[in-house]
C-alpha positions as CSV (number, residue, x, y, z in Angstrom):
1,M,39.8,2.4,-3.4
2,S,36.7,2.3,-1.0
3,D,34.0,0.0,-1.6
4,R,31.0,2.2,-1.9
5,F,28.5,-0.6,-1.7
6,N,29.9,-2.1,1.5
7,T,29.3,0.9,3.7
8,P,29.8,0.2,7.2
9,W,26.3,0.2,8.1
10,R,25.6,-2.5,5.2
11,V,28.4,-4.5,6.6
12,T,26.9,-4.4,10.1
13,S,23.2,-4.8,9.0
14,A,24.3,-8.0,7.0
15,A,25.6,-9.5,10.2
16,I,22.5,-8.5,12.3
17,Y,19.6,-9.3,10.2
18,T,18.3,-12.3,8.9
19,T,15.5,-13.3,6.7
20,P,12.5,-10.9,7.8
21,T,10.6,-13.7,9.5
22,D,10.1,-12.0,12.9
23,S,6.7,-11.0,14.0
24,R,6.1,-7.5,12.9
25,V,3.0,-5.2,12.4
26,Y,2.6,-1.8,10.9
27,G,0.4,1.0,11.3
28,T,-0.4,4.4,10.0
29,L,-1.7,7.5,11.1
30,D,-2.5,10.9,9.8
31,I,-2.6,13.4,12.7
32,D,-3.8,16.9,12.3
33,V,-1.0,19.1,13.8
34,T,-2.3,22.5,13.0
35,D,-2.5,23.4,16.6
36,A,1.1,22.0,17.3
37,K,2.5,23.9,14.1
38,R,1.1,27.1,15.7
39,F,2.7,26.2,18.9
40,I,5.9,25.8,17.2
41,D,5.8,29.0,15.3
42,R,4.9,30.9,18.5
43,K,7.8,29.4,20.6
44,R,10.0,30.4,17.9
45,E,9.2,33.8,17.9
46,E,10.0,33.8,21.6
47,G,13.3,32.1,20.8
48,V,12.8,28.7,21.5
49,K,13.6,26.4,18.4
50,L,11.1,23.5,18.3
51,T,10.6,21.2,15.3
52,M,7.9,18.7,14.6
53,V,10.6,15.8,15.9
54,H,10.8,17.4,19.2
55,M,6.9,17.6,19.6
56,T,6.6,14.2,18.5
57,T,9.1,12.7,20.9
58,A,7.4,14.4,23.6
59,V,4.0,13.5,22.4
60,L,4.9,9.6,22.1
61,A,6.5,9.5,25.4
62,R,3.5,10.7,27.1
63,A,1.3,8.7,25.2
64,M,3.1,5.7,26.1
65,A,3.6,6.7,29.7
66,F,0.0,7.9,30.4
67,D,-2.2,5.9,27.9
68,V,-0.5,2.6,27.2
69,P,2.5,2.1,29.7
70,E,2.2,-1.6,29.2
71,M,4.1,-0.8,25.9
72,N,7.1,0.0,27.8
73,C,8.6,-3.2,27.7
74,F,11.0,-5.9,26.1
75,I,11.1,-9.8,25.7
76,R,13.9,-11.5,27.6
77,R,14.4,-15.3,27.7
78,G,10.7,-15.7,26.3
79,A,9.1,-13.1,28.9
80,V,8.1,-9.7,28.8
81,V,9.8,-7.5,31.0
82,G,8.9,-3.9,31.9
83,R,11.1,-1.0,31.7
84,E,11.7,1.1,34.8
85,Y,12.1,4.3,33.1
86,L,10.7,5.7,29.9
87,D,13.7,6.9,27.5
88,V,13.4,8.0,23.9
89,M,16.0,7.4,21.2
90,V,16.1,10.1,18.2
91,P,18.4,9.3,15.4
92,V,20.2,12.8,14.5
93,Q,21.7,13.5,11.3
94,V,25.2,15.0,11.9
95,G,27.0,14.8,8.5
96,G,30.4,13.6,7.6
97,D,31.6,10.1,8.4
98,A,29.3,9.8,11.7
99,G,25.9,10.1,9.4
100,V,23.5,9.6,12.2
101,T,24.0,9.2,15.8
102,P,21.6,8.2,18.5
103,A,20.4,10.8,20.9
104,I,18.9,9.2,24.1
105,I,16.2,11.4,25.9
106,R,16.0,10.1,29.5
107,D,12.6,10.4,31.1
108,A,11.0,11.9,28.1
109,H,7.6,11.6,29.2
110,A,8.4,13.8,32.5
111,R,10.1,16.9,30.7
112,P,8.9,19.9,28.8
113,V,9.3,19.7,25.2
114,S,11.4,22.9,25.0
115,E,13.9,21.0,27.3
116,I,14.0,17.8,25.1
117,A,14.9,20.2,22.0
118,E,17.5,21.6,23.6
119,E,19.1,18.3,24.8
120,I,18.8,16.9,21.0
121,R,20.5,20.0,19.6
122,E,23.3,19.8,22.5
123,K,24.0,16.2,21.6
124,A,24.0,16.5,18.0
125,S,26.5,19.4,18.6
126,R,28.7,17.1,20.6
127,S,28.7,14.4,18.2
128,R,29.5,16.9,15.4
129,A,32.6,17.7,17.4
130,G,33.7,14.2,17.8
131,S,32.3,13.7,21.3
132,E,29.7,10.8,20.9
133,I,28.4,8.7,23.6
134,R,29.9,5.2,23.9
135,A,27.2,3.3,22.3
136,A,27.4,5.4,19.3
137,K,31.0,5.2,19.0
138,N,30.9,1.5,19.1
139,K,27.9,1.2,16.6
140,Y,30.2,-0.2,13.8
141,V,32.3,-2.3,16.1
142,L,31.2,-5.3,14.1
143,N,32.8,-3.9,11.1
144,R,36.1,-4.3,12.4
145,I,35.5,-8.1,13.1
146,P,36.3,-10.5,10.2
147,W,33.3,-11.7,8.4
148,P,32.9,-15.4,9.8
149,L,33.0,-14.0,13.5
150,R,30.3,-11.1,13.0
151,R,27.2,-12.6,13.5
152,P,28.7,-14.9,16.4
153,V,29.9,-11.8,18.0
154,F,26.5,-10.0,17.6
155,R,24.8,-12.8,19.3
156,L,27.0,-13.1,22.0
157,L,26.9,-9.4,22.9
158,K,22.9,-9.5,22.6
159,W,22.7,-12.6,24.7
160,I,25.2,-11.0,27.5
161,T,23.4,-7.6,27.4
162,V,19.6,-8.5,26.4
163,D,19.1,-12.1,27.7
164,M,21.2,-12.0,30.8
165,G,20.9,-8.3,31.6
166,I,24.6,-7.5,32.2
167,E,25.6,-4.1,31.0
168,I,29.0,-4.0,28.9
169,E,30.1,-0.8,30.3
170,A,33.2,-0.7,28.2
171,L,30.9,-0.7,25.0
172,G,28.3,1.3,26.4
173,L,25.9,-1.6,25.8
174,S,23.0,-2.7,27.9
175,A,19.5,-3.8,27.4
176,H,18.4,-0.3,27.7
177,S,21.0,1.4,25.3
178,F,18.3,2.2,22.6
179,G,15.6,3.4,24.9
180,S,11.9,2.3,25.4
181,F,11.3,3.2,21.6
182,V,12.6,5.2,18.6
183,V,11.4,8.2,16.7
184,S,12.9,8.5,13.2
185,D,12.3,11.6,10.8
186,I,11.9,10.5,6.9
187,G,9.9,13.8,6.2
188,S,12.9,16.0,5.9
189,F,14.1,13.7,2.9
190,G,10.7,14.4,1.1
191,L,9.3,10.8,1.9
192,N,5.7,10.6,3.4
193,T,5.8,7.0,4.8
194,G,8.2,4.6,5.7
195,M,8.0,0.9,6.9
196,T,11.2,0.8,9.0
197,A,12.8,-2.3,10.5
198,L,13.0,-3.3,14.3
199,M,16.4,-4.0,15.0
200,P,16.9,-7.1,17.1
201,A,19.5,-5.7,19.5
202,A,17.5,-2.8,20.3
203,K,14.7,-4.5,21.9
204,V,12.2,-1.7,21.6
205,P,8.3,-2.5,20.9
206,C,7.9,0.1,18.4
207,V,9.6,2.6,15.9
208,V,7.8,5.4,14.8
209,V,8.6,7.4,11.7
210,L,7.7,11.0,10.9
211,G,6.6,11.5,7.2
212,K,6.4,14.7,5.2
213,I,4.3,17.4,6.8
214,E,1.7,18.9,4.1
215,E,-1.3,21.2,4.1
216,K,-4.4,19.1,3.0
217,P,-8.1,19.6,2.5
218,V,-10.0,17.7,5.5
219,V,-13.6,17.7,6.6
220,R,-14.3,19.4,10.1
221,N,-18.1,19.8,11.2
222,G,-19.5,19.2,7.7
223,E,-17.0,21.8,5.7
224,I,-13.7,21.4,3.8
225,V,-11.0,23.2,5.5
226,I,-7.2,23.1,5.0
227,R,-5.2,21.6,7.8
228,T,-1.6,20.9,8.5
229,I,-1.2,17.0,8.5
230,L,1.6,14.8,9.8
231,P,1.8,11.4,8.6
232,L,3.1,8.7,11.0
233,T,4.1,5.2,10.4
234,G,5.0,2.6,13.1
235,T,6.6,-0.8,13.3
236,F,5.7,-2.8,16.1
237,D,6.8,-5.9,17.8
238,H,3.7,-8.1,17.6
239,R,5.0,-10.4,20.5
240,V,4.3,-7.3,22.8
241,V,1.9,-4.9,21.1
242,D,-1.5,-5.7,19.4
243,G,-4.5,-3.7,18.1
244,M,-5.5,-2.7,21.3
245,Q,-2.3,-1.3,22.4
246,I,-1.8,0.4,19.4
247,G,-5.5,2.0,19.3
248,K,-4.6,3.3,23.0
249,L,-1.3,4.7,21.9
250,A,-3.1,6.4,18.6
251,R,-5.7,8.2,21.2
252,G,-2.9,9.4,23.4
253,I,-1.0,10.7,20.3
254,K,-4.1,12.7,19.0
255,H,-5.0,14.1,22.6
256,A,-1.3,15.2,23.0
257,F,-1.3,17.1,19.7
258,R,-4.4,18.7,20.6
259,N,-2.9,20.2,23.7
260,P,0.7,21.3,22.5
261,E,0.7,23.7,25.8
262,W,0.6,20.7,27.9
263,L,3.8,19.4,26.4
264,D,5.6,22.3,27.6
265,D,4.9,21.7,31.3
266,V,5.8,19.1,33.8
267,P,3.1,16.6,34.0
268,E,3.3,16.1,37.7
269,K,-0.2,14.9,38.7
270,E,-0.1,12.6,35.5
271,L,3.3,11.3,36.7
272,A,1.7,10.5,40.0
273,D,-1.2,8.9,39.1
274,C,0.7,6.8,36.6
275,I,3.2,5.7,39.2
276,F,0.5,4.8,41.7
277,K,-1.3,2.5,39.0
278,L,1.9,0.9,38.2
279,R,3.5,0.2,41.6
280,D,6.3,-1.8,40.0
281,G,7.5,1.6,38.7
282,I,6.8,1.3,34.9
283,P,7.2,4.2,34.0
284,K,8.8,6.6,36.6
285,K,11.0,9.4,37.0
286,R,14.5,8.8,38.3
287,G,14.9,9.9,41.5
288,Q,11.2,9.0,42.8
């Protein structure tokens, strides 16, 4: 008889997490996505299947790349280390024993949202067919290790990959396995907000959660109108992110959602300007 309480994730998380004393800060933001919703509806009429998760992935990637690129980093041996590229991890529901699998979107800031949507669907389909990336296949590797050794093994893997910067190719693990940040959706479960955890091994500066989209009355130009509102909740690593960076990210998010057509273009000029300002290559497009 299986133990319904000690699921693989619970066994794994018990080995990973300690008492929550890490430096975490939270923020919430209600975004007017009326224009973005109309854009999604229009693209669907054209046969392009977009969702608000796809849009938010593109929005956050470009906001981080072009508005607050200093967030694209992580802590290694007490120092902040910039990432060379900007990738996004999107957990995808695949059902069955797999439950959730990560879809890593490479160079998300430099790609059209329609292309991002297609890649997420493709990776979810491959996962349902049993063809996951190595990191996803090994996500419960700690579950197969006896309890006394789980935390030491986790710490060893984290030390090798994150602190020493050595990739464990056989397990598909490295300091960049989880991308630059994580986008997660709880709105599909009917939830409005969620204060999520920062997984220690992920080494991402933030996890952003989408809540349930609803039509709400808001004031525009002194009049009450009905707009489509998306609640976003962010968990941030306060060691690398403070109020100034979060504010810049919020402004970039608002700008991108107000210009949904821009998300389906390749922002070559913005990429060039971003790379010029950040000569150490954070973030840049692969091949440049």
